[in-house]
C-alpha positions in Angstrom: -141.2 -168.5 80.6 -141.1 -168.4 76.8 -137.9 -170.1 75.5 -135.2 -167.4 74.7 -134.5 -166.4 71.1 -130.9 -166.4 69.4 -130.0 -162.9 67.8 -130.2 -165.2 64.2 -134.0 -166.0 65.3 -134.7 -162.5 65.9 -133.2 -160.9 62.9 -134.6 -163.6 60.4 -137.4 -165.3 62.0 -138.0 -169.0 62.9 -138.4 -170.3 59.1 -135.4 -168.6 57.7 -133.2 -170.0 60.5 -134.4 -173.5 60.2 -133.8 -173.3 56.4 -130.4 -172.2 57.1 -129.7 -174.6 59.8 -128.4 -177.6 57.5 -125.9 -175.5 56.2 -125.0 -173.5 59.3 -124.1 -176.8 61.0 -120.6 -177.8 61.6 -119.3 -180.2 59.4 -119.4 -183.7 60.7 -116.1 -185.5 62.4 -113.8 -187.1 59.6 -113.4 -190.8 60.2 -109.6 -190.4 59.6 -107.1 -190.8 62.3 -105.4 -187.9 60.5 -107.1 -185.6 58.2 -105.1 -182.4 57.4 -105.8 -180.1 54.0 -104.4 -176.9 53.3 -104.1 -174.5 50.2 -100.7 -172.9 50.4 -99.7 -170.0 47.6 -96.2 -170.3 46.1 -94.6 -167.5 44.4 -94.1 -169.4 41.2 -96.6 -171.9 40.7 -100.0 -169.8 42.6 -101.6 -171.7 44.8 -101.3 -175.3 45.4 -103.6 -177.7 47.8 -102.2 -180.3 50.1 -104.0 -183.1 51.5 -102.5 -185.7 54.2 -105.1 -188.2 55.3 -104.5 -191.4 57.4 -106.8 -193.8 58.3 -108.1 -197.3 58.6 -109.0 -198.6 55.0 -112.9 -199.3 54.4 -112.9 -200.3 50.9 -113.4 -204.2 49.8 -110.2 -206.0 48.6 -112.1 -206.4 45.4 -112.3 -202.5 44.9 -109.0 -201.7 45.7 -107.8 -204.1 43.0 -110.1 -202.5 40.5 -109.0 -199.1 41.3 -105.5 -200.5 40.6 -104.2 -199.2 44.0 -102.3 -202.7 45.1 -99.7 -201.9 42.3 -99.3 -198.4 43.4 -99.1 -199.4 47.0 -96.1 -201.7 46.5 -94.4 -198.8 44.3 -95.1 -196.4 46.8 -93.7 -198.1 49.6 -90.7 -199.0 47.4 -90.2 -195.2 46.8 -90.4 -194.1 50.3 -88.1 -196.8 51.3 -85.6 -196.1 48.7 -86.0 -192.2 49.6 -85.1 -193.3 53.2 -82.2 -195.2 52.5 -80.8 -192.7 50.1 -81.5 -189.9 52.8 -79.8 -192.2 55.6 -76.8 -192.6 53.2 -76.4 -188.9 52.4 -76.4 -188.0 56.1 -73.8 -190.5 56.9 -71.4 -189.9 54.6 -71.9 -186.0 55.3 -71.0 -187.1 59.2 -68.2 -189.1 57.9 -66.8 -186.2 55.6 -67.1 -183.7 58.6 -65.6 -185.9 61.1 -62.8 -186.4 58.4 -62.3 -182.8 58.4 -62.8 -182.5 54.5 -64.6 -179.4 53.1 -65.8 -179.9 49.9 -67.5 -176.6 49.4 -66.4 -173.3 50.8 -68.6 -171.4 53.5 -71.0 -172.9 56.1 -73.1 -176.2 55.0 -76.6 -176.1 55.4 -76.3 -179.7 57.1 -73.7 -178.4 59.5 -76.5 -178.6 62.6 -76.7 -182.4 61.7 -72.9 -182.5 62.3 -72.7 -180.5 65.7 -75.8 -182.6 67.0 -73.7 -185.5 66.9 -70.1 -183.7 67.5 -70.6 -182.2 70.9 
């Protein structure tokens, strides 16, 4: 029994399908643990591209130093640590204010759910 032809082979012929095959194959799997890419439309800025990639570092220490990313890594760690501490302090002060019954601004607060999470 002869092999069954796919609909693409029937329409385009074996040579055309063979020529398209490398382009039609799925992209290889990413070597990263997390690889997320998205294009998001924002009303005032147009479309922006977001990419988050997490995985094992495969570059040599010499190449990392040559690219100047050793200082950037330390600065990024310091910035994330500082932002985390500032957010924690902000949430702690908000909870203390809420438990004391102090209303700084009239109306409901966007963080009221945080207060309800700890109050109930």
